[in-house]
Every structure is written in structure tokens, then in C-alpha cells.
LOMI-904086 format. One record per residue: residue in one letter; x, y, z of N, C-alpha, C in turn. Coordinates in steps of 0.001 Angstrom, whole numbers, padded with zeros to 6 digits, always signed. Atoms other than C-alpha are relative to their C-alpha. Layout:
<rs>
aXYZXYZXYZ
...
</rs>
This chain:
<rs>
m+000622+000429-001141+032860+029028-032033+000084-001513-000027
l-000493+001567-000265+033796+025492-030739-001250-000652+000441
t+001212+001042+000136+030899+022853-030692+000529-001150+000575
t-000475+001283-000295+031277+019643-028616-000924-001106-000467
l+000566+001463+000576+029770+016430-030707+000654-001085+000088
w-000676+001309+000123+030214+013027-030122+001398-000153+000643
g-001673-000034-000648+033530+013732-028054+000797+000455-000612
r-000845-001137+001081+034792+016233-030812-000422+001286+000104
q-000135-001154-000002+035523+019441-030662-000386+000716-001488
i+000202-000187+001111+033914+021005-033728+000016+001636-000290
a-000117-001446+000048+034870+024593-034851-000881+000543-001631
h+000843-000600+001113+032216+026544-037530+000562+001062-000562
l-000693-001071+000863+033764+028564-040114-001048+000857-000681
p+001350-000664+000623+031270+031361-041200-000237-000095-001835
k+000171+000182+001418+029676+031192-044588+000393+001185-000541
w-000322-000946+000827+030351+033419-047413-000849+000732+000119
a+001312-000680+000150+028025+036411-047381-000632+000081-001452
n+000488+000341+001107+025413+036242-049910-000182+001435-000774
s+000148-001532+000668+026231+039534-051896+000697-000073-001674
g-000298+000114+001277+026202+038709-055546+001181-001048-000469
v-001098+000787+000356+029083+036216-055140-000770-001608+000493
a+000685+001235-000252+027952+032676-055176+000609-000761+001416
a-000680+000456-001065+028265+031219-051870+000629-001243+000210
a-000669+001021-000016+030428+029005-050758-000477-000957+001042
p+000539+000924-000880+029690+025651-049074+000646+000023+001724
s-000365-000330-001218+030117+025900-045145+001186-001403+000309
i-001047+001028-000188+033426+023889-043770-000073-000321+001406
l-000199+000218-001164+033615+022078-040977+001401-000518+000781
a-001963+000651-000147+037224+021659-039137-000420-000718+001562
v+000192+001007-001221+037130+018734-036618+001455-000271+000469
r-000922+000329-001016+039622+018345-033955+000061-001307+000753
q+000035+001296-000789+040318+014823-032703+000654+000183+001195
k-000794-000030-001273+041111+014886-029040+000762-001224+000059
p-000843+001564+000232+044092+012690-028344-000537-001049+001290
p+000327+000763-001048+043671+009695-026386+000588+000106+001264
p-000972-000298-001478+044114+009749-022561+001080-000854+000051
q-001550+000602-000226+047472+008889-021401-000204-001488+000834
s+000471+001736-000717+045943+005338-019514-000006-000435-001179
s+000072+000883+001103+044908+004392-022920+001026-000554-000639
l-001616+000328+000681+048548+004657-024200+000658-000922+000340
v-000691+000831-000750+049809+002858-021568-000509-001630+000022
h+000466+001112+000363+047189+000129-021984+000407-000651-001073
r-000619+000480+001302+048030-000339-025435+001429-000522-000394
a-001186+000694+000464+051701-000491-025112+000345-001232+000830
s-000244+001153-000619+051472-003021-022261-001030-001382-000917
f+000322+001193+000870+049246-005478-024488+000756-000249-000839
s-000703-000053+001237+051499-004808-027455+001212-001087+000655
f-000993+000659-000391+054331-005772-025167-000129-001623+000283
k+000290+001230-000407+052791-008767-023641-000267-000961-001279
h+000392+000960+001369+051433-010067-027158+001595-000338-000626
n-001496+000649+000760+055363-010155-028407+000391-001005+000662
q-000605+000644-001014+056339-011580-025383-000572-001554-000259
l+000646+001611+000298+053674-014695-026098+000220-000626-001248
a-000314+000076+001132+054759-014590-029448+000867-000652-000439
r-001829+000511-000062+058524-015264-029052-000183-001410+000836
a+000126+001342-000693+057700-017748-026480-000775-001426-000668
a+000737+001094+000569+055180-019969-028766+001111-000374-001283
a-001019+000375+000740+057842-019652-031525+001156-000176+000435
g-001120+000136-000386+060859-020438-029450+000222-001754-000438
p-000485+001016+000691+060891-024238-030240+000125+000016-001433
l+000132-000423+001275+059958-023444-033783+001364+000489-000992
m-001017-000420+000421+062756-021292-034158+001415-000516+000276
a-001366+000895-000285+065452-023306-032428+000251-000835-000979
e-000228+001415+000733+064791-026347-034702+000396+000691-001341
r-000247-000506+000909+064918-023948-037632+001704+000533-000129
e-001381-000152-000043+068535-023005-036676+000666-001007-000184
l-000242+000835-000018+069353-026150-036752+000207-000711-001433
i+000228+000789+001609+068678-026812-040440+001520+000337-000578
g-001106-000502+000688+071791-026929-042557+001410-000182+000736
n-001288+000145-000998+074322-027460-039459+000415-001486-000012
d-000425+001245+000035+076610-030476-038986-001138-000897+000710
k+000669+000808-000807+075207-033450-037421+000399-001436-000508
l-000179+001245+000336+075436-037243-037118-001237-000590-000160
v+001168+000348+000503+072893-039259-038752-000233-001475+000325
l+000220+001373-000454+071615-042675-037651-001417-000364-000614
r+001315+000256+000466+068698-044202-039699-000166-001422-000019
g+000104+001234+000150+066965-047530-039316+000457-001185+000727
l-001054+001057-000865+068502-049281-036241-001455-000542+000345
h+001290+000651-000234+065881-051896-035593+000776-001003+001408
f-000022+000455-000860+065333-053742-032142-001236-000739+000448
h+001083+000450-000392+063284-055961-030583-000185+000260+001816
g+000499-000809-001623+061413-054411-027093-001152-000299+000411
f+001251+000119-000723+058769-054612-024857-000574+000895+000670
h+000690-001207-000278+057508-051344-024587-001450-000012-000452
g+001235-000490-000130+053815-050438-024265-000931-000154+000990
v+001155+000034-000889+050513-050222-022415-000713-001530+000346
k+000241+001648-000110+049411-053799-023104+000541-000783+000484
q-000931+001250-000315+050362-056884-021318+000721-000582-000744
e-000529+000780+001118+050861-058729-024411+001397+000718-000370
e-001559-000489+000408+053586-056124-025345+000933-000094+000712
k-000973-000348-000957+055303-056021-022371+000469-001907-000145
t-000234+001569-000259+055180-060103-022409+000717-000584-001170
l-000716+000448+001164+055911-060897-026072+000949+000775-000619
g-000681-000982+000905+057368-057683-027538-000121+000184-001339
q+000108-000199+001457+057965-056387-030849+000969+000937-000467
k-000991-000773+000832+060020-054403-033326-000096+001181+000388
f-000278-001398+000076+061111-050939-032896+000921+000292-001368
v-001132-000435+000543+062921-048904-035280+000328+001506+000540
v-000454-001221-000565+064898-045718-034262+000707+000664-000941
d-001306-000534+000602+066264-042897-036216+000616+001281+001009
v-000514-001021-001066+068885-040434-034433+000501+001125-001060
d-000815-000884-000127+070101-037160-035387+000819+000819+000887
a-000885-000546-001334+072948-035554-033117+000503+000997-000956
w-000854-001125+000547+074048-031915-034147+001138+000283+001098
m-001150-000217-000569+077580-031265-033599+000968+000762-000861
d-001017-001021+000995+080658-029138-034950+000374-001270-000874
l-000797+001221+000591+082343-031927-037352+001120+000783-000788
s-000999-000688+000991+084599-029111-039078+001331-000500+000594
t-000941+000317-000382+087420-030246-036861+000644-001161-000485
a-000244+001503+000291+087075-034010-037577+000055-000130-001610
g+000196+000081+001332+086765-033226-041114+001530+000444-000388
e-001181-000412+000026+090040-031425-040983+001307-000843+000388
t-001307+001089-000839+092217-034050-038717-000364-001366-000574
d+000410+001155+000500+090549-036985-040048+000106-001077+001378
s-000671+001017-001471+090944-038438-036213-001620-000178+000742
i+001253+000338-000976+087709-040306-034346+000161+000849+001008
s+000030-000580-001437+088842-038467-031264-000483+001438-000209
d+000768-001004+000327+087455-035384-032787-001759+000196-000374
t+001474+000279+000285+083853-036605-033432-000338-001063+001300
v+000601+000875-000745+081628-038685-031677-000521-001251-001079
s+000464+001129+000848+081173-042439-032880-001281-000409-000272
y+001689+000278+000167+077927-043681-034360+000040-001199+000646
t-000185+001225-000713+078887-047028-032672-000674+000430+001620
d-000034-000178-001282+078773-045328-029296-001685+000572-000091
i+001289-000600+000161+075205-043576-030237-001267-001038-000138
y+001162+001542+000394+073758-046959-031407+000011-000933+001155
r+000136+000740-001121+074778-048502-028307-000736+000433+000971
i+001002-000518-000596+072772-045998-026406-001555-000505-000168
v+001232+000499+000569+069777-046638-028453-000394-001557+000267
k-000190+001416-000084+070352-050395-028200-000405-000151+001704
d+000249+000247-001430+070456-050202-024233-001192+000459+000492
v+001157-000504-000177+067376-048289-024295-001148-000921-000280
v+001227+000452+000547+065146-050082-026379-000254-001274+000375
e-000145+001543-000816+066317-053483-025155-000124-000262+001257
g-000406+000115-001496+066395-052390-021822-001652-000096+000859
p+001294-000438-001030+063571-051609-018829-001286+000078-000915
s+001514-000291+000768+059714-051792-020514-000454+001346+000467
q+000285-001334+000036+058446-048445-020922-001441+000095-000181
n+001735-000031+000558+054456-047625-021238+000101+000420-001624
l+000068-001060+001340+055017-044988-023908+001454+000062-000745
l-000993-000117+001084+057094-044536-027032+000896+001762+000219
e-000687-001272-000373+057668-040697-025485+000938-000203+000887
s-000940+000276-000853+059469-042280-022723+001242-000646-000453
v-000852+000557+000474+061639-044333-024901+001074+001042-000875
a-001048-000783+000647+062908-041834-026994+000409+001434+000979
h-000821-001136-001046+063439-039088-024011+001152-000659+000396
r-001394+000483-000562+065683-041521-022527+001109-000348-000944
i-000981+000161+001114+067474-042055-025717+001023+001218-000126
a-000716-001049+000358+068068-038547-026350+000544+001013+001356
s-000891-000904-001315+068989-037311-022398+001235-000942+000211
a-001430+000780-000131+071654-040305-022254+000929+000472-001287
t-001288-000377+000932+073293-039112-025696+000246+001400+000320
l-000579-001366-000650+073276-035477-024392+000905-000125+001504
l-000625+000131-001212+074436-036394-021030+001273-000880-000280
e-001243+000178+000536+077464-038362-022579+000848+000546-000542
f-001067-000680+000987+078588-036387-025237-000209+001319+000015
q-000053-001385-000228+079294-032866-024114-000149+000871-001769
q-000022-000755+001354+080005-032091-027950-001504+000355-000610
i+001169+000109+000739+076457-032799-029062-000882+001036+000815
s+000876-001490-000405+074161-029494-028697-001356-000270-000164
a+001699+000929+000755+070577-031552-030191+000008-000837-000182
v+000197+001329+000323+069430-034449-030707-001542-000439-000171
r+001451+000614+000335+066399-035693-032645-000083-001391+000245
v+000009+001254-000102+065079-038944-031814-001516-000471-000628
e+001521+000779+000521+062268-041042-033942-000013-001279+000430
v+000314+001479-000536+060869-044203-032321-001236-000090-000908
k+000907+000602+000909+058667-046252-035074-000672-001422+000869
k+000446+001512-000502+056558-049286-034105-000714-000338-001353
p+000567+000522+001142+055545-051025-037252-001054-000663+000087
h+000773+001344-000238+053525-053549-035887-001022+000353+001212
v+000859-000440-000839+050338-052149-034123-001471-000204-000084
a+001294+000830-000036+046941-053424-033260-000994+001480-000724
v+000765-000979+000412+045297-050860-035752-000835-000439-001318
q+000574+000523+001316+042572-051809-038369+000228+000935-000945
g-000215-001110+001213+044010-050047-041526+001487-000347-000411
i-001388-000033+000614+047081-049804-043703+000831+000857+000476
l-001067-001089-000486+049996-048170-042347+001509-000600+000125
d-001174+000699-000332+053824-048386-042297+000284-000343+001111
y-000413-000398-001117+054314-047286-038850-000893+001032+000940
l+000405-001164-001256+053187-045345-035744+001147+000241+000871
g-001314-000061-000896+055549-043675-033458-000126+001640+000572
v-000482-001468-000145+056962-040165-032159+001553+000520-000287
e-001509-000991+000297+059841-037697-032749+000062+000918+000812
i-000179-001046-000948+061109-035286-030235+001383+000606-000483
v-001444-000769-000041+064037-032870-030099+000150+000479+001189
r-000715-000408-001112+066274-032034-027283+001042+000699+000002
y-001056-001127+000243+068690-029176-026727+000736-000358+001266
r-001030+000187-001389+071421-029088-024066+000096+001277+000825
k+000290-001486-000864+070871-026670-021241+001436+000612+000164
d-001091-000654-000151+073341-024065-020793-000078+000369+001410
k+000065-000304-001234+074494-022661-017560-000837+001072+000636
a+001040-001188-000069+072038-019613-017815-001420-000636+000251
g+001286+000454+000148+069125-022076-018010-000097-001023-000983
s+000461+001492+001177+067231-024618-020572+000299+000863-001452
s+000270-000328+001319+067718-023859-024291-001267-000188-000416
p+001565-000073+000171+064856-023126-026312-000415-001538-000333
g+000638+001309+000173+062475-026250-026918-000287-000585+001200
a+000135+000676-001205+061543-029124-024743+001007-000133+000906
p-000837+000334-000924+063535-029297-021390+000151-001444+000196
l-000873+001562-000429+065695-032433-020371-000502+000192+001653
h+000130+000735-001763+064940-033963-016523+000939-000851-000146
</rs>
């Protein structure tokens, strides 16, 4: 006999007859109804969307992790006097800016040939940084860093990604600090679209 209880079908098994033999306890067999097909579709859809969002959120981080350990050109501690900032005195008097650059590219051929034509000269990247920092005033360090990264990727097709850090050592902050600044990573756009990470404009 089947009985419906709380959405479940319960089958009652008969008790042992009371005939000199110790009575065995009653046993209930519970059969769970399968979930509706619409519920399975909803769960699959939710799981797919969740995985899509997770991959999108991890995109820049995964792309940056892929750069670790790869060949790159390194420029550290480039000092320039520029006129960037929101305040009028920053635009009039100017101040010191310190820039670090990492430029990812394959250096294996240059290592074998020992030829400057198979790599990118540090001095060429230095020139780009100098032109931007000592060039027209920008309100934000974000804009200064972005212009350096964009110009580097535009001029040198061998470079696949670039990291730019712009530091401002002298800031109007009441406290002890070495510098304030920004750090960005930009990737070359391929023909199919933009690479993971922040896009270039």
C-alpha cells in the first residue's frame, strides 16, 4: 500500500505475525519523487551562468599569472619632473614622478643572436616614458600610466603586455610615506578581440 506524505510516496510493509515469534519492527520504504524537469533545467542554467561570471572575474588575474616567469624588459626608478595633478599648484610648479615599467616579449632570439635588432631597446621605452611624463599635464596618474602603456604597445609590436607604475613621492598628505601612485597592466589586442585584462583605447 502506498501513502503520500509531505510529497513523498511511502510503502508500508506488513508487520510480522504475533505467533510466538518476536515481532519485528515495521519498516517504511520511502521513495523520493524525481525533481521536475524544469527544476533540472533551472539548476543547469544557474550553474552555467555562475561559471561564466567566475571565469570573467578571474580573467585579468589569470592573464597576469600567465605572465609570471616569462621574458620581459625591466626599467626601474625612472625620475622625471612633470606637471600632473588636479590642484593648480601641481600644474604650475610641478613635482617629481618615479616610473617603473615591465614589458613582456620573447627574448630568446636576442639571447641567441646577441643582436639589438631582435629585441627592443631600453632607451626607446625610456623615451616614451619621458615624453609622457614631461609632456602635457594630466589630471590623474591613471591617465599618465595609460598613455605610457598605450604608446609602448603601439610602437613595439613585439611587446605582448606592459606593466606601468607611476609614483608620486611628494604629496599633500599628513603622514609618513614613501610615495602614492598607480599600477596598471595592459595587453595587446588581437585580431579576434581584446586580450584578458583592461582594454586599450
